[in-house]
KEKE-3310 file (N, C-alpha, C; in steps of 0.2 Angstrom, whole numbers, plus 5000, padded with zeros to 4 digits):
npx = (5803:5794:5790:5790:5779:5775:5765:5758:5756:5763:5758:5764:5763:5759:5743:5729:5715:5698:5688:5679:5664:5670:5683:5696:5698:5710:5711:5717:5719:5728:5741:5734:5725:5710:5702:5695:5693:5691:5684:5694:5705:5707:5709:5701:5699:5690:5677:5678:5666:5660:5663:5660:5669:5684:5696:5713:5720:5732:5740:5740:5736:5739:5723:5717:5712:5719:5714:5718:5711:5708:5712:5718:5712:5701:5704:5714:5719:5723:5710:5700:5697:5691:5680:5673:5670:5660:5647:5645:5643:5634:5638:5650:5651:5660:5672:5687:5699:5716:5733:5747:5758:5754:5755:5765:5761:5752:5746:5743:5754:5754:5744:5749:5760:5754:5747:5757:5764:5755:5754:5766:5764:5753:5758:5767:5758:5750:5759:5763:5753:5754:5764:5781:5789:5782:5770:5758:5743:5745:5742:5737:5746:5741:5747:5759:5766:5766:5765:5760:5764:5753:5755:5769:5775:5783:5788:5785:5790:5788:5794:5809:5819:5836:5844:5855:5857:5867:5875:5886:5900:5910:5920:5912:5902:5890:5885:5872:5860:5850:5837:5837:5827:5817:5813:5800:5802:5807:5814:5829:5841:5849:5864:5859:5856:5854:5858:5870:5871:5882:5890:5895:5885:5893:5902:5893:5890:5902:5903:5891:5893:5904:5900:5889:5894:5908:5917:5928:5926:5928:5929:5916:5900:5887:5870:5855:5841:5827:5811:5804:5790:5786:5794:5797:5808:5821:5829:5846:5855:5870:5883:5897:5914:5922:5935:5949:5950:5937:5930:5917:5911:5897:5885:5875:5864:5858:5857:5851:5857:5871:5878:5889:5884:5885:5883:5874:5868:5859:5845:5827:5821:5814:5803:5798:5796:5805:5821:5831:5828:5829:5842:5848:5844:5851:5864:5863:5860:5873:5877:5870:5875:5889:5889:5884:5894:5905:5900:5898:5907:5919:5917:5927:5932)
npy = (5046:5045:5031:5027:5021:5015:5012:5006:4993:4989:4980:4972:4961:4952:4950:4942:4949:4954:4969:4974:4980:4987:4990:5002:5015:5021:5034:5041:5056:5062:5070:5071:5066:5058:5064:5067:5080:5083:5095:5096:5093:5079:5065:5056:5042:5037:5024:5008:5004:5016:5020:5014:5003:4996:4988:4987:4977:4983:4984:4982:4992:4988:4981:4987:4987:4992:4997:5001:5012:5009:5020:5022:5015:5022:5034:5046:5058:5071:5075:5068:5057:5063:5068:5056:5050:5059:5054:5047:5056:5058:5049:5054:5066:5080:5076:5079:5082:5083:5089:5077:5082:5088:5078:5080:5088:5081:5075:5062:5050:5036:5036:5045:5038:5027:5033:5038:5026:5019:5028:5026:5013:5015:5023:5014:5003:5011:5015:5003:4997:4992:4980:4983:4976:4970:4976:4972:4972:4971:4959:4958:4949:4935:4929:4935:4952:4958:4962:4954:4950:4943:4939:4938:4934:4942:4948:4960:4969:4979:4996:5001:5013:5015:5027:5040:5050:5063:5069:5081:5086:5098:5100:5111:5114:5111:5106:5113:5112:5119:5114:5116:5129:5122:5112:5106:5106:5118:5120:5120:5107:5091:5085:5074:5059:5048:5030:5024:5013:5000:5004:5005:5009:5018:5023:5030:5041:5048:5052:5059:5070:5076:5079:5088:5098:5099:5094:5084:5068:5060:5047:5040:5037:5026:5029:5028:5020:5023:5021:5029:5034:5045:5047:5034:5028:5020:5026:5029:5035:5044:5050:5061:5067:5082:5081:5090:5105:5118:5125:5128:5122:5124:5114:5121:5117:5107:5113:5127:5134:5132:5130:5132:5129:5135:5125:5132:5141:5135:5133:5132:5115:5103:5091:5078:5068:5065:5057:5066:5077:5072:5068:5081:5086:5078:5082:5095:5094:5094:5084:5072:5071:5069:5057:5048:5049:5043:5030:5024:5016:5022:5019:5008:5008)
npz = (6371:6355:6354:6367:6376:6388:6402:6392:6379:6364:6350:6337:6329:6314:6309:6301:6301:6302:6304:6319:6328:6339:6336:6331:6319:6308:6298:6283:6273:6261:6269:6280:6295:6302:6316:6333:6344:6361:6373:6383:6376:6374:6363:6350:6340:6325:6325:6317:6313:6310:6297:6282:6272:6265:6275:6283:6295:6306:6319:6337:6352:6368:6372:6362:6345:6330:6314:6297:6286:6269:6260:6248:6239:6236:6232:6223:6224:6236:6247:6242:6249:6261:6255:6251:6264:6269:6267:6278:6289:6299:6309:6312:6320:6325:6321:6312:6299:6302:6300:6300:6306:6317:6326:6335:6345:6352:6368:6371:6370:6366:6356:6347:6343:6337:6326:6319:6316:6308:6298:6292:6287:6279:6268:6263:6258:6249:6240:6234:6226:6214:6205:6204:6196:6185:6183:6187:6197:6214:6228:6245:6256:6266:6277:6281:6284:6270:6252:6237:6221:6210:6197:6193:6205:6213:6229:6241:6254:6269:6268:6275:6280:6285:6295:6301:6316:6322:6336:6336:6346:6354:6367:6377:6368:6356:6339:6330:6318:6304:6292:6274:6266:6259:6266:6277:6291:6303:6314:6325:6323:6324:6315:6301:6291:6278:6277:6265:6251:6254:6264:6282:6297:6305:6296:6289:6298:6298:6285:6283:6292:6286:6273:6276:6284:6283:6293:6303:6313:6329:6341:6342:6349:6352:6355:6355:6347:6335:6329:6315:6309:6301:6290:6286:6292:6302:6315:6320:6334:6337:6347:6344:6344:6339:6328:6326:6317:6320:6311:6300:6285:6276:6268:6257:6250:6257:6270:6280:6290:6301:6316:6330:6347:6364:6379:6388:6380:6371:6360:6364:6365:6369:6365:6369:6360:6349:6344:6341:6349:6362:6362:6361:6373:6382:6381:6385:6398:6409:6419:6415:6402:6405:6412:6403:6393:6401:6402:6390:6378:6366:6349:6339:6322)
capx = (5802:5787:5789:5791:5772:5774:5763:5754:5760:5762:5758:5765:5763:5754:5737:5724:5709:5693:5686:5672:5662:5675:5690:5697:5700:5715:5709:5722:5718:5734:5745:5730:5722:5704:5702:5690:5696:5686:5686:5700:5710:5707:5708:5697:5699:5683:5677:5678:5659:5657:5664:5659:5674:5689:5701:5718:5723:5739:5743:5736:5739:5735:5718:5713:5714:5718:5713:5720:5706:5712:5710:5721:5707:5695:5706:5720:5721:5721:5703:5695:5694:5686:5673:5670:5667:5655:5641:5644:5645:5630:5642:5657:5651:5665:5678:5690:5706:5722:5739:5751:5763:5751:5756:5771:5758:5748:5747:5743:5759:5752:5740:5754:5764:5749:5745:5763:5766:5750:5756:5772:5761:5749:5763:5770:5753:5748:5764:5764:5747:5755:5771:5786:5793:5778:5765:5751:5740:5747:5738:5739:5747:5737:5751:5764:5765:5769:5761:5763:5762:5750:5758:5777:5778:5787:5786:5786:5790:5788:5801:5811:5826:5840:5847:5858:5857:5873:5876:5893:5901:5917:5920:5905:5898:5886:5883:5865:5858:5843:5837:5836:5821:5813:5810:5795:5804:5811:5818:5836:5841:5856:5865:5856:5856:5852:5864:5870:5873:5889:5893:5892:5882:5898:5904:5888:5891:5908:5901:5886:5896:5909:5896:5885:5897:5915:5921:5929:5923:5931:5926:5909:5897:5880:5866:5849:5838:5820:5807:5801:5786:5785:5798:5798:5814:5823:5835:5851:5858:5877:5887:5903:5918:5925:5942:5952:5947:5930:5927:5911:5909:5891:5882:5869:5858:5855:5856:5851:5861:5875:5881:5891:5881:5887:5877:5869:5865:5855:5838:5822:5821:5811:5796:5796:5794:5810:5827:5835:5827:5831:5850:5850:5843:5856:5870:5862:5861:5880:5878:5868:5880:5895:5887:5883:5901:5908:5897:5898:5914:5920:5918:5933:5930)
capy = (5047:5043:5024:5025:5022:5011:5005:5003:4988:4989:4973:4973:4955:4952:4945:4943:4950:4958:4974:4973:4987:4989:4992:5009:5016:5026:5036:5047:5059:5065:5069:5072:5060:5060:5064:5072:5083:5085:5101:5095:5091:5072:5064:5050:5040:5034:5017:5005:5004:5022:5022:5008:5002:4991:4990:4982:4977:4985:4983:4984:4995:4985:4977:4991:4985:4997:4995:5006:5013:5008:5026:5022:5011:5026:5041:5047:5065:5074:5078:5063:5052:5067:5068:5049:5049:5063:5051:5044:5062:5057:5045:5057:5073:5083:5073:5083:5080:5087:5087:5073:5086:5090:5073:5082:5091:5077:5073:5055:5047:5030:5038:5048:5033:5023:5036:5039:5020:5018:5032:5022:5007:5018:5025:5008:5000:5015:5015:4996:4994:4988:4977:4987:4972:4968:4981:4969:4974:4967:4957:4958:4942:4933:4925:4940:4959:4958:4962:4949:4950:4936:4937:4936:4931:4947:4949:4967:4970:4986:5000:5004:5016:5017:5034:5042:5056:5064:5075:5082:5090:5100:5103:5113:5116:5106:5108:5112:5114:5120:5112:5121:5132:5118:5107:5108:5107:5124:5121:5118:5100:5088:5082:5068:5057:5041:5025:5023:5006:4997:5007:5004:5015:5022:5027:5035:5046:5051:5055:5065:5076:5079:5082:5094:5104:5099:5093:5077:5066:5054:5044:5039:5033:5024:5032:5024:5020:5025:5020:5036:5033:5051:5046:5027:5027:5018:5031:5027:5041:5044:5056:5061:5072:5085:5079:5095:5112:5118:5130:5125:5123:5121:5112:5126:5114:5104:5117:5135:5136:5127:5134:5129:5132:5133:5122:5137:5145:5131:5135:5127:5110:5097:5089:5072:5064:5063:5055:5072:5081:5069:5069:5088:5087:5074:5086:5101:5092:5092:5078:5067:5070:5066:5050:5044:5048:5038:5023:5022:5015:5024:5013:5007:5005)
capz = (6364:6353:6355:6374:6378:6394:6403:6386:6375:6357:6347:6329:6325:6309:6309:6296:6304:6300:6310:6322:6331:6345:6333:6329:6312:6306:6291:6280:6267:6260:6275:6286:6298:6305:6323:6336:6351:6367:6376:6387:6371:6373:6356:6349:6333:6324:6325:6310:6311:6308:6290:6278:6267:6266:6281:6284:6302:6307:6325:6343:6358:6374:6369:6356:6338:6325:6307:6292:6281:6263:6256:6242:6235:6235:6230:6220:6226:6243:6247:6239:6255:6265:6251:6252:6270:6270:6267:6285:6293:6305:6314:6313:6322:6329:6318:6307:6297:6305:6297:6304:6309:6324:6331:6340:6350:6356:6375:6371:6367:6363:6350:6343:6340:6333:6320:6315:6313:6303:6292:6288:6283:6274:6263:6259:6255:6244:6234:6231:6224:6208:6205:6201:6191:6179:6183:6189:6203:6219:6233:6252:6259:6272:6282:6284:6281:6263:6246:6233:6214:6208:6190:6193:6211:6217:6236:6243:6261:6271:6267:6282:6278:6290:6295:6308:6320:6325:6340:6336:6351:6355:6373:6380:6363:6351:6333:6328:6311:6302:6286:6269:6266:6255:6271:6282:6298:6303:6321:6325:6324:6324:6308:6300:6284:6276:6276:6258:6249:6254:6270:6288:6300:6307:6290:6287:6302:6296:6278:6283:6295:6282:6268:6278:6288:6282:6299:6305:6319:6332:6347:6341:6354:6350:6360:6355:6340:6336:6323:6314:6303:6296:6284:6285:6294:6308:6316:6325:6336:6339:6349:6341:6346:6334:6327:6322:6317:6321:6306:6297:6278:6276:6262:6257:6247:6263:6276:6279:6296:6305:6321:6337:6353:6371:6382:6391:6374:6366:6360:6367:6361:6371:6363:6371:6354:6344:6346:6340:6354:6368:6362:6363:6381:6386:6380:6389:6405:6409:6423:6411:6397:6407:6414:6396:6391:6405:6402:6383:6375:6359:6344:6334:6316)
cpx = (5796:5785:5789:5784:5770:5769:5760:5759:5758:5763:5758:5765:5757:5749:5732:5717:5704:5690:5679:5670:5666:5681:5690:5700:5705:5714:5714:5718:5724:5738:5741:5726:5715:5704:5697:5694:5690:5688:5692:5706:5711:5706:5705:5698:5692:5683:5676:5670:5656:5658:5664:5665:5679:5694:5707:5720:5730:5743:5738:5740:5735:5730:5714:5716:5713:5718:5715:5714:5710:5710:5713:5717:5701:5697:5713:5723:5719:5714:5697:5692:5689:5680:5670:5667:5661:5648:5640:5645:5640:5634:5649:5656:5657:5672:5680:5697:5711:5728:5743:5756:5761:5752:5761:5767:5753:5750:5747:5748:5758:5748:5744:5758:5760:5748:5751:5765:5761:5751:5761:5769:5757:5753:5765:5764:5751:5753:5766:5758:5748:5763:5776:5790:5789:5772:5758:5749:5742:5741:5741:5740:5743:5741:5757:5763:5769:5763:5764:5760:5759:5752:5765:5779:5782:5784:5789:5785:5790:5795:5803:5818:5830:5843:5850:5857:5863:5873:5884:5895:5909:5918:5913:5901:5895:5885:5876:5864:5851:5843:5836:5829:5815:5810:5805:5797:5809:5815:5825:5836:5848:5857:5862:5856:5855:5859:5864:5872:5881:5893:5890:5889:5887:5901:5899:5888:5897:5906:5897:5889:5900:5905:5892:5888:5905:5919:5922:5927:5928:5927:5918:5906:5890:5876:5859:5846:5830:5816:5803:5797:5784:5788:5800:5805:5815:5829:5840:5855:5865:5879:5894:5907:5921:5933:5945:5949:5940:5926:5922:5911:5903:5888:5875:5863:5855:5853:5855:5855:5865:5879:5883:5887:5884:5881:5872:5866:5860:5848:5833:5821:5816:5804:5794:5795:5800:5817:5832:5834:5830:5839:5852:5849:5848:5862:5869:5862:5868:5881:5876:5873:5887:5894:5887:5890:5906:5906:5897:5905:5914:5921:5924:5931:5935)
cpy = (5044:5036:5022:5026:5017:5015:5002:4998:4988:4982:4974:4967:4955:4947:4947:4943:4955:4963:4972:4980:4990:4992:4999:5009:5022:5028:5042:5049:5064:5064:5071:5066:5062:5059:5068:5074:5085:5092:5101:5093:5083:5070:5057:5049:5037:5027:5014:5004:5010:5024:5015:5008:4997:4993:4985:4983:4978:4983:4984:4987:4992:4980:4981:4989:4991:4994:5002:5006:5013:5014:5026:5018:5016:5033:5041:5053:5067:5077:5073:5058:5056:5067:5061:5048:5054:5060:5048:5050:5061:5053:5048:5064:5074:5080:5078:5080:5085:5084:5082:5076:5088:5084:5075:5085:5087:5075:5065:5052:5041:5031:5041:5043:5028:5026:5037:5032:5018:5022:5029:5017:5010:5020:5019:5004:5004:5015:5008:4993:4990:4986:4982:4983:4971:4972:4978:4972:4969:4965:4957:4951:4941:4930:4930:4947:4959:4959:4958:4950:4943:4934:4934:4934:4936:4948:4956:4968:4977:4990:5003:5007:5018:5024:5035:5049:5057:5070:5076:5088:5092:5104:5104:5115:5110:5109:5107:5115:5116:5118:5118:5123:5127:5113:5110:5110:5113:5125:5119:5110:5097:5086:5075:5066:5050:5036:5024:5015:5005:5001:5005:5010:5020:5026:5032:5042:5051:5055:5060:5071:5080:5083:5088:5100:5104:5098:5085:5075:5061:5052:5044:5035:5032:5026:5027:5024:5022:5024:5027:5036:5039:5049:5039:5025:5023:5022:5028:5033:5040:5050:5055:5067:5075:5083:5085:5102:5113:5123:5126:5127:5120:5120:5116:5123:5110:5108:5124:5138:5130:5131:5130:5133:5130:5130:5126:5141:5141:5133:5130:5122:5104:5096:5082:5067:5061:5061:5061:5076:5078:5069:5076:5089:5083:5079:5092:5100:5089:5085:5072:5065:5066:5059:5046:5043:5043:5031:5020:5022:5018:5018:5014:5004:5008)
cpz = (6362:6354:6362:6377:6384:6399:6397:6383:6368:6354:6340:6326:6320:6310:6304:6299:6301:6306:6313:6325:6336:6342:6331:6322:6311:6299:6289:6274:6265:6266:6281:6289:6302:6312:6326:6343:6355:6369:6380:6383:6371:6366:6355:6341:6332:6324:6318:6308:6309:6301:6287:6273:6269:6271:6281:6291:6302:6313:6331:6348:6364:6370:6363:6350:6334:6318:6302:6287:6274:6258:6249:6237:6233:6232:6227:6222:6233:6242:6245:6245:6259:6261:6251:6258:6273:6271:6274:6291:6300:6311:6316:6316:6327:6326:6313:6305:6299:6301:6302:6308:6316:6329:6336:6346:6354:6363:6375:6367:6363:6356:6345:6339:6336:6326:6316:6312:6308:6297:6288:6284:6277:6267:6259:6255:6249:6238:6231:6229:6217:6208:6201:6196:6184:6178:6185:6195:6208:6224:6240:6254:6265:6278:6285:6281:6275:6258:6241:6226:6212:6201:6190:6199:6215:6224:6238:6250:6263:6270:6273:6280:6284:6289:6301:6310:6323:6329:6340:6341:6351:6362:6376:6375:6359:6345:6331:6321:6310:6294:6281:6269:6263:6260:6275:6289:6299:6310:6320:6326:6324:6316:6307:6293:6284:6275:6269:6257:6250:6260:6277:6291:6302:6302:6288:6291:6300:6289:6279:6286:6290:6276:6270:6281:6287:6288:6300:6312:6322:6338:6347:6347:6353:6356:6360:6348:6341:6329:6322:6307:6299:6290:6283:6287:6301:6310:6321:6327:6339:6342:6347:6343:6340:6334:6322:6322:6317:6316:6301:6290:6277:6269:6261:6253:6252:6269:6275:6285:6299:6310:6328:6342:6359:6374:6385:6386:6370:6366:6363:6362:6363:6369:6366:6366:6351:6347:6346:6347:6361:6368:6364:6370:6385:6386:6385:6396:6406:6413:6419:6406:6399:6410:6408:6394:6394:6404:6395:6380:6368:6355:6340:6328:6310)
residu = (MET:ILE:GLN:ASP:ILE:LYS:PRO:HIS:ILE:PHE:HIS:ASN:GLU:PHE:LYS:ASN:LEU:LYS:PRO:ASP:ALA:ASN:ASP:LYS:ALA:ILE:VAL:PHE:ASP:GLY:LYS:ASN:PHE:LEU:VAL:LYS:ARG:ASP:GLU:ASP:ASN:THR:LEU:HIS:MET:PRO:GLY:CYS:SER:ASP:ILE:GLU:GLY:ASP:TYR:GLN:TYR:VAL:PHE:SER:VAL:ASP:ASP:THR:ARG:TYR:PHE:LEU:PHE:LYS:GLY:TRP:GLU:TYR:ALA:GLU:ARG:GLU:GLY:GLU:VAL:GLU:HIS:TYR:ILE:ARG:ARG:TYR:GLU:LYS:HIS:LEU:GLU:GLY:PHE:LYS:PHE:GLU:ASN:ILE:GLN:ASN:LEU:ARG:GLN:LEU:THR:SER:LYS:GLU:LEU:CYS:PHE:ALA:VAL:MET:THR:ALA:TRP:HIS:LEU:ASN:VAL:TRP:TYR:ARG:ASP:ASN:ARG:TYR:CYS:GLY:ARG:CYS:GLY:ALA:LYS:THR:LEU:HIS:ASP:ILE:LYS:GLU:ARG:MET:VAL:ARG:CYS:PRO:LYS:CYS:GLY:ASN:MET:ILE:PHE:PRO:LYS:ILE:ALA:PRO:ALA:VAL:ILE:VAL:ALA:LEU:THR:HIS:GLY:ASN:LYS:ILE:LEU:LEU:THR:LYS:TYR:ALA:ALA:THR:ARG:ASP:TYR:LYS:LYS:TYR:ALA:LEU:ILE:ALA:GLY:PHE:VAL:GLU:ILE:GLY:GLU:THR:VAL:GLU:GLU:THR:VAL:GLU:ARG:GLU:VAL:MET:GLU:GLU:VAL:GLY:LEU:LYS:VAL:LYS:ASN:LEU:ARG:TYR:TYR:LYS:SER:GLN:PRO:TRP:GLY:TYR:ASP:SER:ASN:VAL:LEU:MET:GLY:TYR:PHE:ALA:GLU:LEU:ASP:GLY:ASP:GLU:SER:ILE:THR:MET:ASP:THR:GLU:GLU:LEU:SER:LYS:ALA:GLN:TRP:PHE:ALA:ARG:GLU:GLU:MET:PRO:ALA:HIS:ASN:ASP:GLY:ILE:SER:LEU:THR:ARG:GLU:MET:MET:GLY:VAL:PHE:GLU:ASN:LYS:VAL:LYS:TYR:GLU:GLU:PHE:MET:ARG:SER:ALA:THR:PRO:LEU:ILE:PHE)
# end
């Protein structure tokens, strides 16, 4: 998955640092990030010394320090950051902006994870420039990852929204869905949804399956979790078995398709990035799936 970058080491400890010539800049303009591709598709991020401006240290991968360019200080609309950095084009030959969805195609998993995690923080910093309580301009704290209101003392921490991924199985079959046409992602996926106020994660699994496809579940087994910076999520994956009739009642506002697939009929799915795809791969491999089912005890709740 995207966070599995070993032997590289991700260091997310907060530090109040200033960039130097050897540090890397992550620059966003809308949902696009600045990158250069070599002929062999090797990717490079610009250096902080290539673009003059304000930066926020975000994390390190091994000994490489990454700083987020504070584009929100220079632009209100997409395209304005790109316009700003044109003055530094002599240092940026070969660099261009690409959509963050292209991260799924990167061969460098550590760079993919770095950009996605930086995007998560970029959205949080951008959306909390002003205090939601009193409207004053916020300040970046120097001791921890937080923005603080100097007027009313409001403390704002990064937004991390918990959500579930559910692989619902019925013997040799698995339920796959496609999002409604309004969503960007068009491939088959598993049932997913956000944890609501006042419910456990296990209750979320039950509710989301019932809401989206009208089915009951039993024998929940926890699989793995994953940080997913695209949407500011932490995802928790569960396998569940169908409890009762397999007839689907689809929520057409959320989904465009919901269908049972036999193991040998599953569409191509492996991207090496997402929890969803890994779970689909586990089910498709009968040996792996049966090993998991034997080792994971069903949850009682």
